[in-house]
C-alpha positions as CSV (number, residue, x, y, z in Angstrom):
1,M,99.5,-56.2,53.8
2,G,102.6,-58.0,52.5
3,E,106.0,-58.7,53.9
4,C,109.3,-57.1,52.7
5,G,111.6,-59.9,51.6
6,A,114.6,-57.9,52.7
7,C,113.8,-56.7,56.2
8,K,110.5,-58.6,56.9
9,A,108.6,-55.4,57.6
10,L,104.8,-55.4,56.9
11,V,104.0,-53.0,54.0
12,P,100.9,-52.2,52.0
13,I,100.5,-54.7,49.2
14,D,100.6,-52.0,46.5
15,S,103.8,-50.5,47.8
16,K,106.6,-49.8,45.3
17,S,109.3,-49.8,48.0
18,C,109.7,-50.6,51.7
19,P,109.3,-47.7,54.0
20,E,111.5,-49.4,56.6
21,C,114.6,-50.4,54.6
22,G,114.0,-48.6,51.3
23,V,114.4,-51.7,49.0
24,Y,112.4,-51.4,45.7
25,F,109.9,-54.1,44.9
26,V,109.8,-55.9,41.5
27,A,106.5,-57.2,40.0
28,D,106.2,-61.0,40.6
29,D,104.7,-61.2,37.2
30,V,107.3,-59.1,35.3
31,V,106.9,-61.0,32.0
32,D,103.1,-60.3,32.0
33,V,103.7,-56.7,33.0
34,L,106.2,-56.3,30.1
35,R,103.9,-58.1,27.6
36,N,101.0,-55.8,28.5
37,W,103.3,-52.7,28.3
38,F,104.6,-53.7,24.8
39,S,101.0,-54.3,23.7
40,E,99.6,-51.1,25.1
41,T,102.5,-48.9,23.7
42,G,102.9,-50.6,20.4
43,I,106.7,-50.7,20.8
44,E,108.4,-53.7,19.4
45,V,110.8,-55.6,21.7
46,T,113.6,-55.6,19.1
47,A,113.3,-51.8,18.6
48,L,113.5,-51.2,22.4
49,F,116.5,-53.6,22.9
50,S,118.4,-52.0,19.9
51,K,118.1,-48.7,21.7
52,M,119.5,-50.2,24.9
53,D,122.4,-51.8,23.0
54,S,124.6,-48.7,23.5
55,D,127.8,-50.3,22.1
56,G,126.1,-51.8,19.1
57,D,127.4,-55.3,19.6
58,G,124.0,-57.0,19.2
59,S,123.7,-58.0,22.8
60,I,122.7,-56.2,26.0
61,D,124.9,-56.5,29.1
62,S,123.7,-55.8,32.6
63,E,124.9,-52.2,32.5
64,E,123.1,-51.5,29.3
65,L,119.9,-53.1,30.6
66,K,120.1,-51.1,33.9
67,D,120.7,-47.9,32.0
68,G,117.9,-48.6,29.5
69,L,115.4,-49.4,32.2
70,L,116.3,-46.3,34.3
71,K,115.7,-43.9,31.3
């Protein structure tokens, strides 16, 4: 069991969200998770980020990142 950082409820360690407060959990090792995902899929970081850059300005703002991750 682990503890939800938002409401302190005890939740199964492999939970994706808290059943008590509904907050979604993020991987502690997000960089490793992303590195493995890029390696497994063969997608290049630059190609993925250019798809997320919806206004074509060469950078990704928080809205573009959020929209890209939710697709």
